[in-house]
C-alpha positions in Angstrom: 0.0 0.0 0.0 2.8 2.3 0.9 4.4 1.5 -2.5 1.3 2.6 -4.4 1.1 5.8 -2.3 4.8 6.6 -3.1 4.3 6.0 -6.9 1.2 8.3 -7.0 3.2 11.0 -5.2 6.1 10.7 -7.6 3.7 10.7 -10.6 2.0 13.8 -9.3 5.4 15.6 -8.8 6.4 14.7 -12.4 3.1 15.9 -13.8 3.4 19.2 -11.8 6.9 19.8 -13.0 6.0 19.0 -16.6 3.0 21.5 -16.4 5.3 24.2 -15.2 7.8 23.6 -18.1 4.9 23.8 -20.6 3.4 26.9 -19.1 6.6 28.9 -18.9 7.9 27.7 -22.3 5.1 29.5 -24.4 5.3 32.7 -26.4 5.5 35.9 -24.6 2.9 38.6 -25.5 5.7 40.5 -27.3 6.5 37.6 -29.5 2.8 37.1 -30.4 2.4 40.8 -31.4 5.6 40.6 -33.5 4.3 37.7 -35.4 0.9 39.3 -36.0 2.6 42.5 -37.1 4.4 40.6 -39.9 1.2 40.0 -41.7 0.7 42.8 -44.3 -2.4 43.5 -46.5 -2.5 41.8 -49.9 -4.9 42.6 -52.7 -5.2 40.3 -55.7 -6.9 41.9 -58.7 -7.8 40.3 -62.0 -9.3 42.6 -64.6 -10.5 41.8 -68.1 -10.4 44.6 -70.7 -13.9 43.6 -72.0 -16.5 42.5 -69.5 -17.9 39.0 -69.5 -20.5 38.6 -72.2 -23.8 36.9 -71.8 -23.4 33.3 -73.1 -25.4 30.2 -73.5 -24.1 26.6 -73.9 -27.4 25.8 -75.7 -26.5 28.4 -78.3 -22.8 27.4 -78.4 -21.5 30.6 -76.9 -19.2 30.6 -73.8 -17.5 33.4 -71.9 -15.9 32.3 -68.6 -13.0 33.3 -66.4 -11.9 30.9 -63.7 -9.1 31.5 -61.2 -7.7 29.3 -58.5 -5.0 30.6 -56.2 -3.3 29.9 -52.9 -6.0 32.1 -51.3 -9.2 31.7 -53.2 -11.1 30.2 -56.1 -13.7 32.2 -58.1 -15.4 32.1 -61.5 -17.2 34.7 -63.5 -19.5 33.0 -66.0 -21.6 34.6 -68.7 -24.2 31.9 -68.4 -25.4 33.6 -65.3 -27.2 36.9 -66.0 -26.0 38.4 -62.7 -22.4 37.8 -63.7 -22.5 39.0 -67.3 -21.1 42.5 -67.5 -18.5 41.9 -64.7 -14.9 42.4 -65.7 -12.9 42.0 -62.5 -12.2 39.7 -59.5 -10.7 41.3 -56.4 -9.7 39.5 -53.2 -8.3 41.1 -50.1 -6.4 39.2 -47.5 -3.1 39.4 -45.5 0.2 37.6 -46.1 3.7 37.2 -44.8 6.7 38.5 -46.6 8.4 35.7 -48.7 5.0 33.9 -49.0 4.7 31.9 -52.2 1.5 32.5 -54.2 0.3 30.3 -57.1 -2.4 31.0 -59.6 -4.1 28.9 -62.2 -6.1 31.2 -64.5 -8.3 29.9 -67.3 -10.2 32.3 -69.6 -12.2 31.0 -72.6 -14.4 33.1 -74.9 -16.2 31.0 -77.5 -18.5 33.1 -79.9 -19.9 30.1 -81.6 -19.0 28.2 -84.8 -18.5 29.1 -88.4 -20.4 27.5 -91.3 -18.0 24.6 -91.3 -18.5 23.9 -87.6 -15.1 25.3 -86.5 -15.1 27.2 -83.2 -14.7 31.0 -83.3 -12.9 32.5 -80.3 -12.5 36.1 -79.2 -9.4 37.3 -77.3 -9.5 39.4 -74.2 -6.7 41.0 -72.3 -6.5 39.9 -68.7 -4.4 41.8 -66.2 -3.2 40.3 -62.9 -2.1 42.8 -60.2 -0.8 42.0 -56.7 -0.7 44.9 -54.2 1.3 44.0 -51.1 1.5 46.4 -48.2 0.2 49.2 -50.4 2.8 48.7 -53.2 2.1 47.1 -56.6 4.6 44.2 -56.6 3.3 42.3 -59.6 1.5 43.6 -62.7 1.3 41.5 -65.8 -1.2 41.0 -68.7 -2.0 38.2 -71.1 -4.2 37.9 -74.2 -6.4 34.9 -73.4 -9.6 33.3 -74.7 -8.9 30.5 -77.2 -8.1 26.8 -77.4 -7.0 26.9 -81.0 -4.2 29.4 -81.1 -6.4 32.4 -82.1 -5.2 34.2 -78.9 -1.5 34.6 -78.4 -1.5 33.2 -74.9 -4.2 30.5 -75.4 -6.6 30.1 -72.6 -4.6 29.0 -69.5 -2.1 31.0 -67.4 0.0 29.5 -64.6 1.6 32.0 -62.3 4.0 31.5 -59.3 5.2 34.5 -57.4 7.0 35.0 -54.1 6.1 38.2 -52.2 9.0 40.5 -51.3 
């Protein structure tokens, strides 16, 4: 019986000591504030020169911008009347310096088909702008919209960027 009592007492002491080590080994409030202060505002803006046109798969027309990034995924699709006429996607968040950002952007604008049944595409200039901590750190444009080479940059754009 005395043996069990001694073992419980030793176990209690070890647990108490371990608890003290964990409590005093955490971050101080100054360290927490410093980490939070390292997050800076980031604005991701995609803008098409021409707004998304109304489209209908039933009529063979298609106008759609899709973006998937490290931070968000969004689509503007001309099949939805409330989205036709939009020309930009903007997302606001925060990020740390030296954060890596990846984007997959897909823009396709099919006007229909010609008399032979070949697709007719229309190009549109898409501009990607990254504004980090109030400064434009990335600003690039591509002419997208086709799957057949009509548009110089095709329909897909893969972007990888590391914030300063």
